[in-house]
Every structure is written in structure tokens, then in C-alpha cells.
N, C-alpha and C positions, 0 to 999 in steps of 0.2 A: 329284624329288630327295627322298630319305628325310630325315626330320626330324633324324636324328642325324649326318648327314654335314655336316662343316664344309667350307666352301669358302674358298679363298684364290685370288683371281683366277679362272683357269680350271681349276685342279687341285682335286681332291677329297681332303681330308685323312682322311676317315673310311672310305676303302676298306679292305677286309679281304683280307689275303693269307694263306691258311691254310697255306702251305708251311712257314714257320719253326717253327710250334708242334709239329707231329709230329716234325720233325727235332730240335728242342731236347728234346723228351720222350725221344726215342731216345738222345740223348747223355747225358742225366741218368740214364737207366736203365743204360746201359753203365757209366757212372762208378760207380753204386751197386753193380753187380755186381762190379766190380774191387775196390772198397773192401771189400765184404763178404768176399771171399776173403782179402784182407790181414788183416782183423780176425779171421777164423776161424783163420788160421795163427798170428797173434799170441796169441790166446787159448790155442791148443794149446801154444805155447812157454811161456807163463806158467803154464799148468797143470802142465806137466812140471817147471818150476822149483819150483813150490810142492810137488809131490810129493817132489822131491829134498830140499828144506828140511825137510819133515815127517819123512822117513826119517832125516836127519841129527840132527834134534831127538830122535827116538826113541832113536837110538844114544847120544847124549850123556846122555839121561836114564837109560838103563840103566847106563851107566858110573858116573854119580854115585850111583845107588842101590847098585851093587856096592861102591863105595868106602865109602859110609855103613855098609853091612853089615860090611865088613871092620873099620872103625874101631870099631863097636859091639862086635864080638867082642874086639878088642884091649882096649877099656875094661873089659869084663867080666872078662877074664883079669887085668888090672891090679887091679881091685877085689878079686878073690879073693886075690891076693898081698898086698895091703894089709891085708885082714882077717886073714890068717894072721900077718903081721908084728905087727899089734896084739895078737892073741891071745898070741903068743910073748912080747912085751914085758910084757903084763899078767901072764902066768904066771911069768916069770923076773925080774921087777923085785924089787929088795930091799924088804923091809917098811919102811915109814916109821918113823923113830925120833922120839923126843920133841924132839930138837934141830932136826930138819928140818921139823917140823910148823908152825912159826911163820910 
């Protein structure tokens, strides 16, 4: 009797049955393959969703920049008109009199 075999009555508890180990290894390999395909498909879906979000962010940014440019042009035109009005008022304002200088 080998020294590592434990006995209980007439049965040996340390007997080695090699069958379950290759079968369990096969089952775990099949499970890993199935989950690998699921993960790959999930990563592809998430990648496409990320690309869609990036494209939408680009379009939103372009729209904001276009609106900022339009507002800047409007403010420049407004500044030009205000400068013209100030020049007109300065040119056509009546000269101050001694009574109004106090």
C-alpha cells in the first residue's frame, strides 16, 4: 500500500481517477471560448458606440464654433456702429457754455 493512500475499513480513499480532470478541463475551455466570443462582440458594439459619440461630439463642436464666429462678427459690426455714433455725437454736440460747466 502506498504511503499516501488513506484507508477506511476496506476502501482506499487515496485512489486516483484521471477521468474527471480532462473532462473538467475540456468544459472550462469550451466555456472560455464561448465567453471570449461574447466579450469580442461586446467590445465591438462598445467601440461602435464610442465612434458614434465621438462623431456627434465633433459635429456639436463645429456647430458651437460656427455660432461663436457668427456672434463675433455681429459684435464687431455693433462696435463699428457704436464708434460711428460716438464720433457723430462728439462732432455735433453743442459747445459747453459757462452755465453748464459747473
